[in-house]
C-alpha positions as CSV (number, residue, x, y, z in Angstrom):
1,X,0.0,0.0,0.0
2,X,2.8,2.4,1.0
3,X,4.8,1.8,-2.2
4,X,1.8,2.6,-4.4
5,X,0.5,5.4,-2.2
6,X,-2.8,3.5,-1.5
7,X,-4.3,4.7,1.7
8,X,-7.7,2.8,1.6
9,X,-8.9,-0.5,0.3
10,X,-12.5,-1.6,-0.1
11,X,-13.5,-4.8,1.8
12,X,-16.1,-6.9,0.0
13,X,-17.9,-10.1,0.8
14,X,-19.0,-12.7,-1.8
15,X,-21.0,-11.1,-4.5
16,X,-18.9,-7.9,-4.4
17,X,-21.0,-6.4,-1.7
18,X,-19.1,-3.7,0.1
19,X,-18.8,-4.3,3.8
20,X,-16.2,-1.7,4.8
21,X,-13.0,0.0,4.1
22,X,-9.5,-0.7,5.5
23,X,-7.0,2.0,5.8
24,X,-3.2,2.0,6.1
25,X,-3.6,3.0,9.7
26,X,-5.8,-0.1,10.3
27,X,-3.0,-2.3,8.9
28,X,-0.4,-0.7,11.1
29,X,-2.5,-1.0,14.2
30,X,-3.2,-4.7,13.5
31,X,0.5,-5.4,13.1
32,X,1.4,-3.6,16.3
33,X,-1.4,-5.3,18.3
34,X,-0.6,-8.8,17.1
35,X,2.8,-10.2,18.0
36,X,2.5,-13.1,15.6
37,X,2.3,-10.5,12.8
38,X,5.3,-8.6,14.2
39,X,7.4,-11.7,13.8
40,X,6.7,-11.7,10.1
41,X,8.0,-8.2,9.6
42,X,11.1,-7.8,7.3
43,X,14.4,-9.0,8.6
44,X,17.6,-7.1,9.1
45,X,18.8,-7.7,5.5
46,X,15.6,-6.3,4.1
47,X,15.9,-3.3,6.4
48,X,19.4,-2.5,5.3
49,X,18.3,-2.6,1.6
50,X,15.2,-0.4,2.1
51,X,16.3,2.3,4.5
52,X,14.9,5.2,2.4
53,X,11.5,3.5,2.2
54,X,11.5,2.7,5.9
55,X,12.5,6.2,6.7
56,X,9.6,7.5,4.7
57,X,7.2,5.1,6.4
58,X,8.5,6.3,9.8
59,X,7.9,9.9,8.9
60,X,4.4,9.0,7.7
61,X,3.6,7.2,10.9
62,X,4.6,10.1,13.2
63,X,3.0,12.8,11.1
64,X,-0.2,11.1,10.0
65,X,-0.9,8.2,12.4
66,X,0.4,9.7,15.6
67,X,0.1,13.4,15.1
68,X,1.4,15.7,17.8
69,X,-1.3,16.8,20.3
């Protein structure tokens, strides 16, 4: 989603009936709240090879997901 600047995705059930929308924030929260998902996050080698992308993601999280109060 981040790579393609997609912030929202429709959620549909069988028959293409819209039942909701999932946002990039929903995905982030689900990962942070589920330790099993955290274990599947990229390893150190991936992180080294994608520092610019991860830096951009970090900026996005702190400015858009956790804005200053």
